[in-house]
C-alpha positions in Angstrom: -21.4 2.7 -4.6 -22.0 3.9 -1.1 -19.0 5.9 0.1 -18.9 4.0 3.5 -18.8 0.7 1.7 -16.0 1.9 -0.6 -14.0 3.0 2.4 -14.5 -0.3 4.2 -13.5 -2.3 1.1 -10.5 0.0 0.6 -9.4 -0.3 4.2 -9.5 -4.1 4.0 -7.5 -4.1 0.8 -4.9 -1.7 2.3 -4.4 -4.0 5.3 -4.1 -7.1 3.1 -1.6 -5.3 0.8 0.5 -4.0 3.7 0.7 -7.5 5.3 1.8 -9.1 2.0 4.2 -6.2 1.3 5.8 -6.5 4.7 6.2 -10.3 4.2 7.7 -9.7 0.8 10.2 -7.1 2.1 11.3 -9.3 4.9 11.7 -12.3 2.6 13.7 -10.2 0.1 15.9 -8.9 2.9 16.8 -12.5 3.7 18.5 -13.0 0.4 20.5 -9.8 0.4 24.1 -9.8 1.4 24.8 -8.6 5.0 26.0 -5.0 4.3 25.0 -2.1 6.5 24.8 0.5 3.7 22.8 -1.9 1.4 20.4 -2.6 4.2 20.0 1.1 5.0 19.2 1.9 1.3 16.9 -1.2 1.0 14.8 -0.3 4.0 14.7 3.4 3.1 13.3 2.5 -0.3 11.0 -0.2 1.0 9.7 2.1 3.7 8.6 4.7 1.1 7.7 2.5 -1.9 4.7 0.9 -0.2 2.7 4.0 -0.7 3.0 4.2 -4.5 0.7 1.2 -5.3 -1.9 2.5 -2.9 -2.5 5.9 -4.7 -5.0 4.5 -7.1 -6.9 2.7 -4.4 -7.0 5.8 -2.2 -8.2 7.9 -5.1 -11.0 5.4 -5.8 -12.0 5.4 -2.1 -12.2 9.2 -1.9 -13.9 9.7 -5.3 -17.3 11.3 -5.0 -20.2 9.0 -6.1 -21.6 9.8 -9.5 -25.3 10.4 -9.5 -28.1 12.6 -10.8 -27.5 16.3 -10.4 -29.6 17.8 -7.7 
């Protein structure tokens, strides 16, 4: 697959994932009890955890295309 096409597809998927992830985090926050320390830990974890599911997609986007050896 063309590297530019892979990057475009990956970018769209990242944007869709981040929008859904943000909506999920905000929705989940709504059901948590109002406690400052709990909210602090929740948003610290949620602020870092979004990157973990994106590692495979980023690896796919940046993988060199396989083709005939030149």
